DOPA-847318 format. One line per field, with one value per residue (C-alpha): residue number from 1; residue in three letters; x, y, z. Coordinates in Angstrom, 3 decimals, decimal comma, m for minus. Layout:
resi: NUM	...
resn: Ala	...
east: X	...
north: Y	...
up: Z	...
end
This chain:
resi: 1	2	3	4	5	6	7	8	9	10	11	12	13	14	15	16	17	18	19	20	21	22	23	24	25	26	27	28	29	30	31	32	33	34	35	36	37	38	39	40	41	42	43	44	45	46	47	48	49	50	51	52	53	54	55	56	57	58	59	60	61	62	63	64	65	66	67	68	69	70	71	72	73	74	75	76	77	78	79	80	81	82	83	84	85	86	87	88	89	90	91	92	93	94	95	96	97	98	99	100	101	102	103	104	105	106	107	108	109	110	111	112	113	114	115	116	117	118	119	120	121	122	123	124	125	126	127	128	129	130	131	132	133	134	135	136	137	138	139	140	141	142	143	144	145	146	147	148	149	150	151	152	153	154	155	156	157	158	159	160	161	162	163	164	165	166	167	168	169	170	171	172	173	174	175	176	177	178	179	180	181	182	183	184	185	186	187	188	189	190	191	192	193	194	195	196	197	198	199	200	201	202	203	204	205	206	207	208	209	210	211	212	213	214	215	216	217	218	219	220	221	222	223	224	225	226	227	228	229	230	231	232	233	234	235	236	237	238	239	240	241	242	243	244	245	246	247	248	249	250	251	252	253	254	255	256	257	258	259	260	261	262
resn: Unk	Unk	Unk	Unk	Unk	Unk	Unk	Unk	Unk	Unk	Unk	Unk	Unk	Unk	Unk	Unk	Unk	Unk	Unk	Unk	Unk	Unk	Unk	Unk	Unk	Unk	Unk	Unk	Unk	Unk	Unk	Unk	Unk	Unk	Unk	Unk	Unk	Unk	Unk	Unk	Unk	Unk	Unk	Unk	Unk	Unk	Unk	Unk	Unk	Unk	Unk	Unk	Unk	Unk	Unk	Unk	Unk	Unk	Unk	Unk	Unk	Unk	Unk	Unk	Unk	Unk	Unk	Unk	Unk	Unk	Unk	Unk	Unk	Unk	Unk	Unk	Unk	Unk	Unk	Unk	Unk	Unk	Unk	Unk	Unk	Unk	Unk	Unk	Unk	Unk	Unk	Unk	Unk	Unk	Unk	Unk	Unk	Unk	Unk	Unk	Unk	Unk	Unk	Unk	Unk	Unk	Unk	Unk	Unk	Unk	Unk	Unk	Unk	Unk	Unk	Unk	Unk	Unk	Unk	Unk	Unk	Unk	Unk	Unk	Unk	Unk	Unk	Unk	Unk	Unk	Unk	Unk	Unk	Unk	Unk	Unk	Unk	Unk	Unk	Unk	Unk	Unk	Unk	Unk	Unk	Unk	Unk	Unk	Unk	Unk	Unk	Unk	Unk	Unk	Unk	Unk	Unk	Unk	Unk	Unk	Unk	Unk	Unk	Unk	Unk	Unk	Unk	Unk	Unk	Unk	Unk	Unk	Unk	Unk	Unk	Unk	Unk	Unk	Unk	Unk	Unk	Unk	Unk	Unk	Unk	Unk	Unk	Unk	Unk	Unk	Unk	Unk	Unk	Unk	Unk	Unk	Unk	Unk	Unk	Unk	Unk	Unk	Unk	Unk	Unk	Unk	Unk	Unk	Unk	Unk	Unk	Unk	Unk	Unk	Unk	Unk	Unk	Unk	Unk	Unk	Unk	Unk	Unk	Unk	Unk	Unk	Unk	Unk	Unk	Unk	Unk	Unk	Unk	Unk	Unk	Unk	Unk	Unk	Unk	Unk	Unk	Unk	Unk	Unk	Unk	Unk	Unk	Unk	Unk	Unk	Unk	Unk	Unk	Unk	Unk	Unk	Unk	Unk	Unk	Unk	Unk	Unk
east: 7,823	9,782	12,577	11,845	14,498	14,912	16,043	18,058	18,519	22,078	22,441	22,935	24,525	24,250	27,499	28,581	32,110	33,169	35,416	38,303	37,448	34,786	37,571	38,102	34,448	32,435	30,449	27,027	28,357	30,000	28,641	25,604	24,497	24,186	23,326	25,834	25,464	28,069	29,049	28,321	31,498	32,962	34,897	34,502	38,043	37,276	34,128	35,797	38,758	36,481	35,011	38,496	39,268	42,664	42,428	45,417	43,238	40,652	40,813	37,378	34,679	31,307	28,869	25,397	26,964	29,634	33,349	34,776	38,044	38,720	38,106	34,513	32,257	29,308	25,731	22,475	21,294	24,468	24,803	28,460	30,123	33,743	35,935	39,361	42,595	43,098	39,442	38,888	36,380	36,499	37,260	38,804	36,231	36,415	38,579	41,221	42,508	46,192	48,026	48,700	50,321	53,992	55,660	58,330	56,988	59,260	58,399	59,052	58,018	57,268	59,171	56,878	57,390	61,108	60,712	58,366	60,979	63,662	61,337	60,623	64,340	64,825	62,363	64,291	62,049	63,598	62,422	63,491	63,221	64,311	63,899	63,668	61,870	58,885	55,568	56,419	59,713	58,022	55,290	57,841	59,994	56,964	55,762	59,178	60,475	57,093	57,355	54,406	54,152	53,526	52,041	49,528	48,826	45,797	46,329	49,740	48,135	45,851	48,721	47,723	51,006	50,851	49,446	50,621	50,172	48,976	47,483	48,829	46,116	48,095	50,215	52,637	55,430	55,049	51,317	52,002	54,260	51,721	48,971	51,055	52,084	48,468	47,082	49,649	50,082	53,834	54,444	55,782	58,006	59,982	63,755	65,008	68,545	69,266	69,174	70,934	68,514	70,440	70,744	68,680	71,706	71,985	73,952	76,637	78,636	82,232	85,239	86,392	89,935	88,733	87,096	88,930	90,716	87,373	85,908	85,835	88,106	85,185	83,438	86,673	87,224	83,618	82,157	83,254	80,359	79,880	77,868	78,650	76,364	77,223	76,378	77,468	79,917	78,236	79,177	76,662	77,015	74,705	75,275	73,094	70,475	70,001	67,656	65,585	65,200	64,200	61,538	60,310	59,980	58,096	55,711	54,841	55,164	54,770	57,167	60,120	62,825	62,617	63,584	67,186	68,862	71,860
north: 103,526	103,108	105,404	108,128	108,475	111,816	111,621	114,698	115,204	116,011	119,209	118,748	120,565	120,076	119,561	119,307	118,712	119,665	118,239	116,002	116,356	113,731	111,172	111,185	110,465	107,236	106,698	107,700	111,160	112,008	114,730	115,507	117,318	115,209	115,716	115,244	115,529	117,371	118,047	121,572	123,660	121,561	123,441	123,166	121,764	119,001	117,970	117,972	115,905	113,472	112,744	111,917	115,130	116,706	120,445	121,037	119,936	122,645	126,167	127,690	126,968	128,671	128,492	129,769	131,501	133,302	132,509	131,275	129,934	126,482	127,510	128,607	126,794	124,875	125,926	124,044	123,874	125,418	124,839	124,110	124,036	122,876	123,565	122,142	124,013	125,540	125,127	127,117	129,588	133,340	133,349	136,821	138,139	135,010	134,194	131,551	129,342	130,261	133,606	133,048	130,729	129,941	132,103	129,526	126,081	123,978	120,434	117,731	114,180	111,392	108,106	106,456	109,093	108,810	108,493	111,476	113,492	112,586	113,533	116,922	117,564	116,671	119,459	121,880	121,963	122,160	118,853	117,266	113,525	111,431	107,665	107,452	110,689	110,280	112,071	114,660	115,523	115,858	118,073	120,264	120,684	121,441	124,137	125,540	125,845	126,557	123,473	121,726	118,289	115,522	112,276	109,483	109,393	111,582	111,363	113,001	116,011	116,452	117,569	120,940	122,670	121,853	124,637	123,526	119,941	117,809	114,349	112,385	110,198	108,379	105,333	105,213	107,848	109,286	109,741	111,262	113,845	114,666	114,997	117,427	119,542	119,934	120,567	123,208	124,626	123,998	123,771	127,291	127,018	124,011	124,516	121,093	119,898	122,565	120,332	117,170	114,252	112,509	115,181	118,207	120,522	123,097	122,243	124,649	124,644	123,546	123,604	120,232	120,916	121,150	117,727	115,828	113,516	112,276	111,377	107,899	107,679	107,386	110,429	112,457	111,728	112,328	115,278	118,825	120,350	119,413	120,424	119,690	119,568	122,348	120,070	116,481	117,112	114,661	115,404	115,521	115,640	115,261	111,586	109,007	109,237	112,974	112,571	110,034	112,481	115,267	113,005	112,088	115,758	116,567	113,684	114,597	118,379	119,274	122,150	123,240	122,633	126,221	127,227	127,355	123,950	122,684
up: 167,750	164,532	163,494	160,988	158,314	156,626	153,021	152,162	148,444	147,394	145,323	141,594	138,695	134,957	133,016	129,418	128,160	124,641	121,944	123,062	126,759	126,094	125,619	129,390	130,197	130,294	127,089	128,541	129,454	126,124	123,855	125,995	129,151	132,281	135,936	138,745	142,508	144,546	148,133	149,419	149,233	146,426	143,725	139,971	139,756	142,238	140,416	136,983	138,144	139,997	136,579	135,272	133,358	134,293	134,931	132,634	129,694	130,383	128,976	129,583	132,163	131,881	134,779	133,903	130,900	132,925	132,812	136,135	137,469	138,865	142,474	141,957	144,447	143,043	143,627	143,210	139,555	138,116	134,363	133,626	130,187	129,999	126,943	126,098	125,594	122,158	121,241	118,023	119,435	119,863	123,583	123,792	126,320	128,464	131,430	130,768	133,538	133,215	132,848	129,153	126,637	126,849	124,195	123,455	124,290	126,448	127,427	129,968	129,060	131,508	131,538	128,966	126,255	125,549	121,772	121,666	123,577	121,007	118,146	119,736	120,145	116,485	115,663	117,870	120,953	124,424	125,916	129,192	129,742	132,710	132,829	136,616	137,531	139,846	139,530	142,204	140,498	137,097	138,556	140,356	137,233	135,080	137,472	138,402	134,838	133,194	131,011	129,396	130,976	128,431	129,694	129,125	132,876	133,549	137,335	136,918	135,217	138,237	140,496	141,876	141,017	137,305	135,128	131,673	130,567	127,678	127,816	124,840	123,334	120,635	121,455	118,483	118,851	115,339	115,857	119,279	117,664	114,966	117,597	119,655	116,656	115,555	119,010	120,029	116,525	116,629	112,906	112,465	115,540	114,356	114,067	113,006	113,720	116,335	119,454	120,495	120,358	123,137	125,841	124,628	124,390	121,610	118,478	117,318	114,109	114,673	112,380	111,092	112,241	115,865	115,981	113,224	115,631	116,983	113,590	112,007	108,932	106,503	107,961	107,981	104,301	103,179	105,120	105,829	107,821	111,468	114,522	118,167	121,186	123,613	126,570	125,892	123,024	120,633	117,010	114,164	110,379	107,391	106,809	105,113	107,859	107,261	104,278	106,221	109,091	106,690	105,180	108,668	109,621	106,423	107,125	110,691	110,603	106,933	107,482	109,533	106,964	105,855	109,393	110,543	110,721	112,582
end
């Protein structure tokens, strides 16, 4: 007598991802609803990240029209809509997946975003960057210091402890900066020339007489206003590169120079 095989259908849900979240999906799944099987007991977070979308990129999840958190367990025939962070919708009545926005954005950039980190410091944003930091260290610092983790590694953003993170789509550093400013609406928070581009310390005005011995002869004879990093001691002045940096800031941010400068 032959064996009888029972075919048990796996439960399914219907999903749709909106706006830039589609960039993480294979082409056939973008901009449309699609069916997906799941394992009983599986959470929304697990399903979303299995599809390649980091949870830090998600702001709102609606299941059958109701807002849910990432831990909501999936049910047969659920209709799931997933919206990105900072989506321009009226989401006041809806549950967001984190306690609230960071009032003063602070960042930590992974090892591949060193130039972006320097650009952010130029604009006055507190930005950590370590060449040799591993994923676990970056995740721990992001969570422990409530810093927005910046990376092009989507797997890094899937670490459970991370609540604030941004996947950077652009490859060229200037375009990366422009992307971040637009996405997080940073334009009005720029305070150019207030942080050291080398170490992230704050710049403070310093009298010429206090640092004169450390200045090159040409600089000592030409300039009278100076700023010094409170951490590494690096000295800054408005030399020939200053106008170039101002033009760069105007290009990428379109503002900021009306804010306080170092």
